[in-house]
C-alpha positions as CSV (number, residue, x, y, z in Angstrom):
1,M,69.2,-97.0,217.6
2,R,66.8,-99.3,215.8
3,A,65.6,-98.5,212.3
4,F,62.3,-96.7,211.9
5,P,59.5,-99.1,210.9
6,I,58.5,-98.7,207.3
7,T,55.0,-100.3,207.6
8,I,51.9,-99.3,209.5
9,P,51.8,-102.6,211.5
10,G,55.5,-102.2,212.2
11,L,55.0,-98.7,213.5
12,I,52.0,-99.7,215.7
13,E,53.9,-102.7,217.1
14,E,56.9,-100.4,217.9
15,L,54.6,-97.9,219.7
16,E,52.9,-100.7,221.6
17,A,56.3,-101.9,222.8
18,L,57.4,-98.4,223.8
19,Y,54.1,-97.6,225.6
20,P,52.6,-100.8,227.1
21,A,49.5,-100.3,229.2
22,R,50.3,-99.9,232.9
23,V,48.9,-98.5,236.2
24,I,50.1,-95.4,237.8
25,G,53.3,-95.8,239.9
26,P,53.7,-94.5,243.4
27,T,56.2,-91.9,242.4
28,Q,54.6,-90.9,239.2
29,S,52.7,-87.5,239.1
30,L,49.1,-87.5,238.0
31,E,50.0,-85.2,235.1
32,S,52.6,-87.7,233.9
33,A,50.3,-90.6,234.3
34,H,47.5,-88.9,232.3
35,R,50.0,-88.0,229.5
36,Y,51.2,-91.6,229.4
37,A,47.6,-93.0,229.4
38,G,46.7,-90.6,226.5
39,A,49.6,-92.1,224.5
40,V,48.4,-95.6,225.2
41,E,44.9,-94.7,224.3
42,L,46.0,-93.2,221.0
43,I,48.0,-96.2,220.1
44,A,45.0,-98.5,220.9
45,E,42.9,-96.3,218.7
46,L,45.4,-96.6,215.8
47,R,45.5,-100.4,216.3
48,G,41.7,-100.6,216.2
49,R,41.4,-98.4,213.1
50,Y,44.1,-100.4,211.3
51,N,42.5,-103.7,212.2
52,A,39.0,-102.4,211.1
53,S,40.5,-101.3,207.7
54,I,42.1,-104.7,207.2
55,K,38.8,-106.5,208.1
56,K,36.9,-104.2,205.7
57,E,39.3,-104.8,203.0
58,K,39.1,-108.6,203.4
59,S,35.3,-108.5,203.5
60,G,35.3,-106.4,200.3
61,L,37.5,-109.0,198.5
62,D,35.2,-111.9,199.4
63,K,32.3,-110.2,197.7
64,V,34.2,-109.7,194.5
65,L,35.5,-113.2,194.3
């Protein structure tokens, strides 16, 4: 088993690798597909919020300097 990521970007990357976006398979139930899609959507939301916070942090530094 791999070590648990100790950084936010590391955790997001790990989750993205575990849950890549995909289409519903022919043998997959609708319930299973919706659950998986929810996980993918949550991970995308985390990535977006993290990227926005980094961008905000960088823009804040430029004003100070």
